[in-house]
C-alpha positions in Angstrom: 0.0 0.0 0.0 1.6 3.3 -1.1 1.7 6.6 0.9 -1.0 8.2 -1.2 -3.5 5.5 -0.3 -2.8 5.9 3.4 -3.2 9.6 3.1 -6.5 9.3 1.3 -7.7 7.3 4.3 -6.8 10.1 6.7 -10.2 11.7 6.6 -12.2 8.5 6.9 -13.8 7.7 10.3 -12.6 4.6 12.1 -15.0 1.9 13.1 -15.3 2.6 16.7 -17.2 -0.6 17.5 -14.1 -2.5 16.3 -11.6 -0.1 17.7 -8.7 -1.9 19.3 -7.6 1.7 20.4 -10.4 1.6 22.9 -9.3 -1.9 24.0 -5.8 -0.6 24.6 -7.1 2.4 26.6 -9.4 0.2 28.7 -6.5 -2.1 29.4 -4.4 0.8 30.8 -7.2 2.0 32.9 -8.0 -1.4 34.3 -4.4 -2.1 35.2 -4.3 1.1 37.1 -7.5 0.5 38.9 -6.3 -2.9 39.9 -3.0 -1.6 41.3 -4.9 1.2 43.1 -7.2 -1.4 44.8 -4.2 -3.4 45.8 -2.6 -0.4 47.3 -5.7 0.5 49.2 -5.7 -3.0 50.6 -2.1 -2.6 51.8 -3.1 0.7 53.5 -5.8 -1.2 55.5 -3.3 -4.0 56.3 -0.2 -1.9 57.2 0.5 1.6 58.4 0.8 4.2 55.6 4.7 4.2 55.5 4.9 0.4 55.6 2.1 0.0 53.1 4.0 2.0 50.5 7.1 -0.1 51.2 5.4 -3.4 51.0 3.5 -2.3 47.7 6.8 -1.3 46.2 8.5 -4.6 47.2 5.7 -6.9 46.5 4.0 -5.4 43.5 5.7 -2.5 41.7 9.2 -4.0 41.7 7.8 -7.1 40.0 6.0 -5.3 37.1 8.4 -2.4 36.3 11.3 -3.0 34.0 14.8 -3.0 35.7 17.4 -1.2 33.7 20.2 -3.4 35.1 20.5 -6.3 32.7 21.3 -8.7 35.6 18.1 -7.7 37.3 16.1 -7.8 34.2 17.2 -11.5 33.6 15.7 -12.4 37.0 12.4 -10.8 35.9 12.1 -11.3 32.1 8.2 -10.9 32.2 8.7 -7.2 33.0 9.5 -6.7 29.4 5.8 -6.9 28.8 4.2 -5.8 32.1 6.1 -2.5 32.3 4.3 -1.0 29.3 1.0 -1.3 30.9 1.9 0.0 34.4 1.9 3.6 35.5 3.0 4.6 38.9 1.3 8.0 38.8 -2.1 9.0 37.8 -1.0 12.1 36.0 1.3 10.0 34.0 -1.5 7.6 33.0 -3.9 10.3 31.9 -1.3 12.1 30.0 -0.4 9.0 28.1 -4.0 8.2 27.4 -4.7 11.6 26.0 -1.9 11.4 23.6 -2.7 7.7 22.8 -6.2 8.8 22.0 -5.0 11.5 19.6 -2.5 9.5 17.7 -4.2 6.2 17.9 -7.4 7.7 16.5 -5.6 9.0 13.4 -3.5 6.0 13.1 -6.6 3.9 12.8 -7.9 6.2 10.2 -4.8 5.7 7.9 -4.5 1.9 8.6 -7.0 -0.2 10.4 -7.8 -1.3 13.9 -5.7 -4.6 13.7 -2.3 -2.8 13.6 -2.3 -0.4 16.7 -1.7 -3.0 19.4 1.2 -4.6 17.6 2.8 -1.3 16.9 2.3 -0.2 20.5 4.0 -3.4 21.7 6.8 -3.2 19.2 7.5 0.4 20.2 7.5 -0.4 24.0 9.8 -3.4 23.4 12.2 -1.3 21.2 12.2 1.3 23.8 13.0 -1.2 26.6 15.7 -3.0 24.7 17.4 0.3 23.8 17.6 1.7 27.2 18.7 -1.6 28.8 21.5 -1.9 26.2 22.5 1.7 26.4 22.6 1.4 30.2 25.5 -1.1 29.8 27.6 1.7 28.6 29.6 3.0 31.6 30.0 6.5 30.1 26.1 7.0 29.9 24.5 8.0 33.1 20.8 7.0 33.5 19.6 8.1 37.0 16.5 5.9 37.1 16.8 2.2 38.1 13.6 1.1 36.2 11.2 2.1 33.6 7.4 1.8 33.2 4.6 3.3 31.3 3.2 3.4 27.8 5.1 6.4 26.4 7.6 4.4 24.1 4.6 2.6 22.6 2.7 5.8 22.1 5.8 7.4 20.5 5.9 4.6 18.0 2.2 5.2 17.1 2.9 9.0 16.9 5.8 8.7 14.5 4.1 5.9 12.4 1.0 8.0 11.9 3.1 11.1 11.0 5.1 9.1 8.4 1.9 7.6 6.9 0.1 11.0 6.6 2.9 13.4 6.5 1.1 16.0 4.3 -2.2 15.9 6.2 -3.8 18.7 8.3 -6.3 18.9 11.1 -8.5 21.7 12.5 -9.1 23.0 9.0 -11.1 25.9 10.4 -7.7 27.4 11.7 -6.2 29.2 8.7 -6.4 26.2 6.4 -5.5 23.7 9.2 -2.5 22.6 11.2 0.0 20.1 9.8 -0.2 16.8 11.6 3.6 16.8 12.0 3.3 19.9 14.2 1.2 18.1 16.7 3.8 15.2 16.6 6.7 17.7 17.1 4.9 19.2 20.2 4.4 15.7 21.7 8.1 14.6 21.0 9.3 17.9 22.6 7.2 17.4 25.7 8.3 13.7 26.1 12.0 14.5 25.6 11.9 17.5 28.0 10.2 15.5 30.7 12.4 12.5 30.5 15.7 14.3 29.6 17.2 14.6 33.1 16.5 10.9 34.0 17.8 9.6 30.6 14.4 7.8 30.0 14.0 9.8 26.7 16.2 7.1 25.2 13.3 4.7 25.4 11.0 7.4 23.7 13.5 7.8 20.9 13.9 4.1 20.3 10.1 3.8 20.3 9.9 6.6 17.7 12.4 4.9 15.6 10.5 1.6 15.7 7.3 3.5 14.6 9.3 5.0 11.7 10.4 1.7 10.4 7.0 0.1 10.9 5.5 2.8 8.7 8.4 2.7 6.3 8.0 -0.9 5.6 4.2 -0.8 5.7 4.2 1.7 2.9 6.2 -0.8 0.8 4.0 -3.7 1.5 5.6 -5.3 4.5 3.2 -5.3 7.5 4.9 -6.2 10.8 1.6 -6.5 12.5 0.6 -9.8 10.6 2.8 -12.1 12.6 1.7 -10.7 16.0 -2.0 -10.7 15.0 -1.5 -14.3 13.8 -0.1 -15.1 17.3 -3.1 -13.4 18.9 -5.5 -15.4 16.7 -3.8 -18.6 17.6 -4.1 -17.8 21.3 -7.8 -16.9 20.8 -8.4 -20.1 18.9 -7.0 -22.2 21.8 -9.8 -20.8 24.0 -12.4 -20.4 21.3 -11.8 -23.4 18.9 -15.0 -22.8 17.1 -14.1 -19.3 16.2 -14.1 -18.7 12.3 -10.4 -18.3 11.5 -11.2 -16.2 8.5 -12.9 -13.7 10.8 -9.9 -13.8 13.2 -7.5 -12.8 10.5 -9.8 -10.2 8.9 -8.0 -6.9 8.2 -4.7 -8.3 9.3 
């Protein structure tokens, strides 16, 4: 599929009833609600100070991604769990706003089956990059772990911008605002917020992942197919009667 066909889809309305963007947003909300309920349980079980310490040791330390390679090897599952976990409510809501913006337009230029694979690829790319770079002694990363959806969202933002580079939004404002300007604002905010801690490295790597996802998609190579096939296989294990043709639709 060439770039022109993607750009022609920019003004199409996505099918919200089949929107995996909404699924992704709900997952992030549910994870945050679950961790909040667990923390409240700890507050009723321990004193306030001890509740926080127990929560960090029992829950948070087992879902955030350690940046030290030796610690990560002890908890490899955190490569997946970290991208859905947000330690602060403001971080969650900020990410969901940006995810809603870029995810909405991404579904307009592609389809609903590609957004979750791209989100996961971006988060994995960001995680791998910051762990590897943290092995370099000359580079100082002050944080000991990473969590949140920002690298995955950055991948969606960059991929959308590449696929619809000439598109504009808010047409009522002097002919519209180029979509890439919105992306530039987001990138600037993310890098500024994460600069001092060094976590901007994950955002940059997520953006690079999104760029190559879109680059190859425009040339007919869809990275989401393999992951969607895996999801369909998992779904078929629990729903063997599911029509496989329907499961692979729009992949």
